[in-house]
C-alpha positions as CSV (number, residue, x, y, z in Angstrom):
1,M,-23.5,-7.6,3.8
2,G,-21.3,-10.7,4.4
3,I,-18.0,-8.8,4.0
4,I,-16.3,-7.7,7.2
5,V,-13.8,-4.9,7.1
6,N,-11.0,-5.3,9.7
7,L,-9.4,-1.9,9.0
8,D,-9.7,-0.8,12.6
9,V,-7.9,-3.9,13.8
10,M,-5.0,-3.4,11.5
11,M,-4.8,0.3,12.3
12,A,-4.6,-0.6,16.1
13,R,-1.9,-3.2,15.4
14,R,0.1,-0.6,13.6
15,K,-0.7,2.2,16.1
16,M,-1.9,4.4,13.3
17,S,-4.6,7.0,13.5
18,L,-7.4,7.5,11.0
19,N,-6.0,10.9,10.1
20,E,-2.5,9.6,9.6
21,L,-3.7,6.7,7.4
22,A,-6.0,9.0,5.4
23,D,-3.0,11.3,4.6
24,R,-0.8,8.3,3.7
25,V,-3.3,6.8,1.3
26,D,-4.6,10.1,0.0
27,L,-8.2,9.6,1.0
28,T,-10.5,11.9,3.0
29,V,-11.0,11.0,6.6
30,S,-14.7,10.7,6.0
31,N,-14.3,8.2,3.1
32,L,-11.8,6.2,5.2
33,S,-14.2,6.3,8.1
34,I,-17.0,4.9,5.9
35,L,-14.7,2.0,4.9
36,K,-13.6,1.4,8.5
37,T,-17.1,1.2,9.8
38,G,-18.1,-1.3,7.1
39,K,-20.6,1.0,5.5
40,A,-18.8,1.2,2.1
41,R,-20.4,-0.6,-0.8
42,A,-17.2,-0.9,-2.8
43,I,-13.5,-0.4,-2.7
44,R,-11.1,0.3,-5.5
45,F,-8.2,-2.0,-6.0
46,S,-5.9,1.0,-5.9
47,T,-7.3,2.0,-2.5
48,L,-6.9,-1.5,-1.2
49,E,-3.3,-1.6,-2.6
50,A,-2.5,1.7,-0.8
51,L,-4.0,0.5,2.5
52,C,-2.0,-2.8,2.3
53,R,1.2,-0.9,1.5
54,E,0.8,1.5,4.4
55,L,-0.4,-1.1,6.9
56,E,2.1,-3.7,5.7
57,C,-0.6,-6.3,5.3
58,Q,-2.4,-8.5,2.8
59,P,-6.0,-7.9,1.5
60,G,-7.2,-10.8,3.5
61,D,-6.0,-9.1,6.7
62,L,-8.4,-6.2,5.9
63,L,-11.4,-8.1,4.4
64,A,-13.2,-11.2,5.5
65,Y,-16.3,-13.0,4.4
66,N,-19.0,-14.2,6.8
67,N,-21.8,-16.2,5.2
68,E,-24.1,-15.8,8.2
69,D,-24.3,-12.0,7.8
70,S,-25.3,-12.1,4.1
71,E,-28.5,-10.5,3.1
72,V,-30.4,-11.2,-0.2
73,E,-31.4,-7.9,-1.9
């Protein structure tokens, strides 16, 4: 997939643990981990909004597009 998730970068910049962020955005640690590792197939806008609110960032800080990594299914 050509979408890159930079959640781990933003968490490190904010010195926030996976457990702390999961509590703040009301997600399970396992679901947040799936998103963090880039294995998620989708994200709800409400989840993206909560992540941006808690990490004090913009959606573009969390998500990036890389055309070279795209796969045709």
